[in-house]
C-alpha positions in Angstrom: 94.4 95.4 120.8 93.8 94.9 124.5 96.9 96.9 125.5 96.0 99.7 123.2 92.6 100.2 124.8 94.2 100.0 128.3 96.7 102.7 127.5 93.9 104.9 126.1 92.0 104.4 129.4 95.0 104.9 131.6 96.6 108.0 130.2 94.9 111.4 130.1 94.8 112.3 126.4 94.6 115.6 124.7 92.9 115.8 121.3 95.0 114.0 118.8 97.0 116.1 116.4 96.4 115.4 112.7 99.0 115.7 110.1 96.9 118.3 108.2 97.2 120.8 111.1 99.7 123.6 110.9 102.4 123.9 113.6 102.7 127.6 114.4 106.1 128.1 115.9 108.6 131.0 115.8 111.6 128.9 116.6 112.2 125.3 115.7 113.8 123.4 118.6 115.7 120.2 117.9 116.9 117.9 120.8 120.2 116.3 120.0 122.1 113.5 121.7 125.8 113.2 120.9 128.0 110.2 122.0 131.6 109.5 121.5 132.9 106.3 119.9 132.5 104.4 123.1 128.9 105.4 123.7 129.6 108.0 126.3 127.8 111.4 126.3 129.8 114.4 125.3 129.1 117.3 127.7 131.3 120.2 126.5 130.1 121.0 123.0 129.3 124.5 121.9 126.8 126.0 119.4 129.6 126.3 116.8 130.1 122.5 116.9 126.7 121.9 115.3 125.3 122.2 111.8 121.6 121.7 111.2 119.9 121.0 107.9 116.2 121.1 107.0 115.5 119.4 103.7 119.2 119.4 103.0 119.6 123.1 103.4 121.7 124.4 106.3 119.9 126.8 108.7 121.4 129.4 111.0 121.1 128.6 114.7 119.9 131.3 117.1 119.3 129.2 120.2 121.6 126.9 122.2 121.1 125.1 125.5 122.8 122.2 127.3 120.4 119.9 129.3 122.5 117.9 131.8 120.0 115.7 133.6 122.7 114.7 136.1 123.2 118.3 137.2 122.1 118.4 140.9 120.0 121.5 140.2 117.8 119.5 137.8 117.5 116.5 140.2 115.5 118.8 142.6 113.3 120.8 140.3 112.1 124.2 141.6 109.5 126.7 140.3 112.3 128.5 138.5 113.5 125.3 136.7 110.7 122.7 136.6 112.4 120.5 134.0 113.9 117.2 134.9 114.3 113.9 133.1 111.1 112.0 132.4 111.2 108.3 131.8 108.3 106.0 130.6 109.3 102.4 130.5 106.8 100.3 128.4 106.8 96.5 128.3 105.5 94.6 125.3 105.2 91.0 126.7 102.2 89.5 124.9 104.1 87.9 122.0 107.0 86.5 124.1 107.1 82.9 125.2 107.2 82.2 129.0 111.0 81.8 129.3 111.6 85.1 127.4 109.0 86.8 129.6 110.7 85.7 132.8 114.1 86.8 131.5 112.8 90.2 130.4 111.2 90.9 133.8 114.4 89.9 135.6 116.4 92.3 133.4 114.0 95.2 134.1 114.2 94.5 137.8 118.0 94.5 137.6 117.8 98.0 135.9 115.5 99.4 138.5 117.6 98.0 141.4 120.7 99.8 140.1 119.1 103.2 140.6 119.6 105.3 143.8 116.9 105.4 146.4 115.6 108.6 144.8 115.5 108.0 141.0 117.2 110.8 138.9 114.1 110.9 136.7 110.4 111.0 137.2 109.5 107.4 136.2 106.4 105.6 135.1 106.2 101.9 134.2 103.6 100.5 131.7 102.7 97.2 130.2 101.0 97.0 126.8 99.1 93.9 128.2 97.7 95.2 131.5 98.2 99.0 131.4 99.7 101.1 134.2 102.2 99.4 136.5 103.2 102.3 138.7 100.7 104.6 140.3 101.8 107.5 138.2 105.2 109.2 137.9 107.4 108.2 140.9 111.0 108.7 142.0 111.0 106.7 145.2 112.8 103.4 144.4 111.0 101.4 147.0 107.6 102.4 145.7 108.6 101.7 142.1 109.9 98.2 143.0 106.8 97.4 145.1 104.5 98.2 142.2 106.7 96.3 139.7 106.9 93.2 142.0 103.1 93.1 142.3 102.7 93.3 138.5 105.4 90.6 138.0 103.7 88.1 140.3 100.2 88.7 138.9 101.4 88.6 135.2 103.4 85.4 135.5 100.6 83.7 137.4 98.2 84.5 134.6 100.6 83.4 131.9 101.2 80.1 133.6 97.4 79.5 134.2 96.4 80.5 130.7 99.3 79.8 128.3 97.1 79.5 125.2 96.2 83.2 125.5 99.8 84.2 124.9 100.9 81.7 122.2 103.5 83.4 120.1 102.5 83.9 116.5 105.8 83.0 114.8 106.8 82.0 111.3 106.4 78.4 112.2 102.7 79.0 112.5 102.5 80.0 108.9 104.7 77.2 107.8 102.5 74.7 109.5 99.4 76.1 107.8 101.1 76.0 104.4 102.1 72.4 104.9 98.5 71.6 105.6 97.4 72.9 102.2 99.1 69.9 100.6 97.1 67.1 102.1 93.9 69.1 101.7 94.5 69.2 97.9 95.5 65.6 97.8 92.1 64.6 99.2 90.7 65.8 95.8 93.1 64.1 93.3 90.7 64.7 90.4 90.8 68.4 91.0 94.6 68.4 90.5 94.1 66.9 87.1 91.6 69.6 86.1 92.1 73.2 85.1 91.0 74.4 88.5 93.8 72.8 90.4 96.0 75.9 90.4 93.1 78.0 91.7 92.4 75.6 94.5 96.1 75.5 95.5 96.4 79.3 95.4 93.2 79.8 97.5 94.5 77.5 100.2 97.8 79.2 100.3 96.3 82.7 100.2 94.0 81.9 103.2 96.9 80.7 105.3 99.1 83.7 104.3 96.3 86.2 104.8 95.6 85.0 108.3 99.3 85.4 109.2 99.6 88.7 107.5 96.5 90.2 109.1 97.6 89.2 112.5 101.0 90.9 112.2 99.6 93.9 110.4 97.2 94.5 113.2 100.1 94.3 115.7 102.1 96.8 113.7 99.2 99.2 113.4 98.4 99.0 117.1 102.0 99.7 118.1 102.4 102.7 115.8 99.0 104.2 116.4 99.2 103.5 120.1 102.6 105.3 120.3 101.1 108.3 118.5 98.5 108.5 121.3 101.1 108.1 124.0 103.3 110.9 122.6 100.3 113.2 122.4 99.4 112.5 126.0 102.9 113.5 127.1 102.7 117.0 125.5 101.7 118.6 128.8 104.9 117.5 130.5 107.7 120.1 130.4 111.0 119.3 128.8 112.4 116.2 127.0 110.7 112.9 127.6 112.3 109.4 127.1 110.3 106.3 126.3 112.0 102.9 126.7 110.2 100.2 124.8 111.2 96.6 125.6 109.6 94.3 122.9 110.2 91.3 120.6 109.7 93.7 117.7 107.2 94.4 114.9 107.4 94.6 111.1 107.2 97.8 109.1 106.7 95.7 106.0 104.5 93.0 107.5 105.0 89.5 106.3 107.8 90.3 103.7 109.6 87.1 104.8 106.3 85.3 105.1 105.5 86.4 101.6 108.6 84.7 100.3 107.8 81.6 102.2 104.2 81.5 100.8 105.6 82.1 97.3 107.8 79.0 97.7 104.7 77.0 98.4 103.0 78.5 95.4 106.0 77.4 93.4 105.5 73.9 94.8 101.9 73.8 93.6 103.0 74.9 90.1 105.8 72.3 90.0 103.4 69.5 91.1 101.2 70.2 88.1 104.0 70.1 85.7 105.8 67.0 87.0 103.0 64.9 88.2 104.6 65.0 91.7 101.3 64.2 93.4 100.6 61.1 91.3 102.5 58.8 93.7 99.6 59.2 96.2 101.3 60.8 99.2 103.6 63.8 99.3 104.5 65.2 102.7 107.5 66.9 104.3 110.4 64.4 104.3 108.4 61.8 102.2 110.1 61.2 98.8 108.0 60.8 95.6 108.9 59.9 92.1 108.0 62.6 89.5 108.2 62.5 85.8 112.0 62.7 86.0 114.4 60.2 87.4 115.2 62.4 90.3 113.6 61.7 93.6 112.0 64.9 95.1 110.2 65.7 98.3 108.2 68.8 99.5 111.1 70.1 101.5 113.5 70.0 98.5 111.0 72.1 96.5 110.2 74.3 99.4 113.9 75.2 100.0 114.7 75.9 96.4 115.6 79.5 95.6 112.6 81.6 96.6 111.0 83.7 93.9 110.5 87.4 94.4 107.6 88.0 96.8 105.4 89.7 94.3 102.4 87.3 94.5 101.4 87.8 98.1 100.8 91.4 99.1 102.6 93.3 101.9 101.8 96.6 103.6 104.4 99.3 104.2 104.2 101.5 107.2 106.7 104.2 106.2 104.0 106.9 106.2 102.8 105.9 109.7 106.4 106.0 110.9 106.9 109.5 109.6 103.7 110.6 111.4 105.0 109.1 114.6 108.3 111.0 114.2 106.2 114.1 113.7 104.5 113.6 117.0 107.8 112.9 118.7 109.2 116.1 117.4 106.2 118.2 118.5 106.1 116.7 122.0 109.9 116.5 122.5 109.9 112.8 123.0 112.6 110.2 122.2 111.9 106.5 121.9 114.7 104.1 122.9 114.1 100.5 121.8 115.3 97.2 123.3 114.8 94.1 121.3 114.1 90.8 123.2 116.0 88.4 121.1 114.4 85.0 120.7 115.4 81.9 118.8 112.4 81.9 116.4 113.7 78.8 114.6 113.4 76.8 117.7 109.6 77.3 117.5 109.7 75.2 114.4 110.7 72.1 116.5 107.4 72.4 118.4 105.4 71.6 115.2 104.9 68.4 113.3 107.5 69.1 110.6 110.3 66.9 109.3 113.3 67.5 111.4 115.9 66.5 108.8 119.1 68.4 109.4 119.2 69.5 105.8 115.7 70.9 106.0 116.5 72.6 109.3 119.6 74.3 107.9 117.9 75.3 104.7 115.1 77.1 106.6 117.5 78.8 109.0 118.0 81.7 106.7 114.3 82.3 106.4 113.7 82.3 110.1 116.8 84.6 110.6 115.3 87.0 108.1 112.0 87.0 110.0 113.8 87.8 113.2 115.7 90.6 111.5 112.4 92.0 110.1 110.9 92.3 113.5 114.0 93.9 114.9 114.2 96.4 112.1 110.8 97.8 113.2 112.2 98.7 116.6 115.4 100.0 115.0 113.5 102.3 112.6 111.2 103.5 115.4 114.1 104.6 117.6 116.0 106.1 114.6 113.0 108.2 113.5 112.6 109.7 117.0 116.3 110.2 117.8 116.7 107.3 120.2 119.1 104.4 120.7 118.4 100.8 119.7 119.9 97.8 121.5 119.6 94.2 120.5 121.0 91.2 122.5 120.3 89.3 125.6 121.7 91.8 128.1 118.6 94.0 128.3 119.1 95.1 131.9 122.7 96.3 131.1 121.5 98.1 128.0 118.7 99.9 129.9 121.3 101.2 132.4 123.8 102.2 129.6 121.1 104.0 127.7 120.0 105.8 130.9 123.6 107.0 131.4 124.3 107.8 127.7 121.1 110.0 127.4 121.9 112.1 130.5 123.0 115.1 128.4 121.1 116.7 125.5 121.7 119.7 123.4 118.8 121.9 122.3 119.4 123.7 119.0 117.0 126.4 117.8 116.5 128.2 114.5 114.0 130.4 112.8 111.8 128.5 110.4 112.7 129.2 106.8 110.1 129.9 104.2 108.6 126.6 103.3 107.0 126.0 100.0 105.5 122.9 98.5 106.8 120.1 100.7 104.7 118.8 103.6 107.4 116.6 105.2 110.5 118.3 106.4 113.6 116.2 107.0 116.0 117.1 109.7 119.7 116.3 109.9 122.3 117.4 112.5 126.0 117.1 112.2 128.7 117.6 114.8 132.0 119.0 113.6 133.9 117.3 116.3 135.5 114.0 115.0 134.5 110.5 116.2 131.1 111.5 117.4 127.6 109.9 116.7 124.6 112.2 116.6 121.0 111.2 117.4 118.0 113.4 116.6 114.4 113.3 115.2 114.1 112.5 111.5 111.7 115.3 110.7 108.2 116.7 110.9 105.2 117.8 108.8 104.0 121.3 108.0 101.5 122.6 105.5 102.9 124.9 102.9 102.0 128.6 103.6 
């Protein structure tokens, strides 16, 4: 929550727009990015090359404009044409380990160093952890690099001095807590023979899961609500704005993977009551125990059996919040491009006191890969909803530069709002009739029925 408060303090906010407010506009403007099959921007499209649909119904275009941000006239804005490209680069470093943090900062520096001495965009750098990095919107490369260098030195020094404040909260943390439920229950063997054994086991697992879920849910809420505030604060800036988010990701359905993992442990508790698995005295990861059958089982074997459907442990879905964020992006003409900092989340498991048997490691690999995909999907959905690009691999600096080049040309399509009845959320879809093209635009907006 610290970064969220810092952003609120740093930016000059206007009053937040609520979804219940009516957007009074005579022309609906849609910003559209069109790339070819190789990811290059297409610069010669005409109005007749586009089809726009609102709620699956085609609308008639009555406005068309090409915004080429590499046009020399736009690089030196005048009173007659004040619009130029605006770039806000936001770093989300709190949940990265130290090696990933260093790699990310080096990649961002590489991107900044590739720019000309006078940036082709008015640029601001932010950190979700410390707030503003640059002293406002800058174009001077030397000034931007000076501010970034000072931030980099201070941030890394703090991370090295206080590593506990930035401990990543990965799936291994939940797995460790779930493991600890077993010896806690074993210290009360009489309880396992009683009718309350299942309740005790469920309570222990629920507490461990709830702690993990709440932490990730708070992170997701902070990112989505914080971005809504950021988008509102940019409404006073003319033209299209681009936000670049570099982050390890967040979950739109927090703890879906964690819910499956916790459900496996709940299955373990139920199995132990049926087979007398705890009667041997000590059951721990990698320690075999004889049950009521002739087969020798251990906790890992039960844990890595086919996971039940995650319907025991609750999850929260942020689809509504994502739609609201897309609404603000549409109103304020802002696109969010996302860059996922890939980390080997499974390697975090090796740092905890778990059995390191190869079979166990391999069996859990799928769970940890699903968790990484869950975090990445949050970023992907965020960029898709606002019409931005999503990049995921280790070459962040290269992707930052490629996205900067790819998004240098936008098409602005306008149409008169049709009569809207009944529906509050209005879905947008844009097609390009030229073959082998990829179209990016906002997913929609809200409006009260007349």
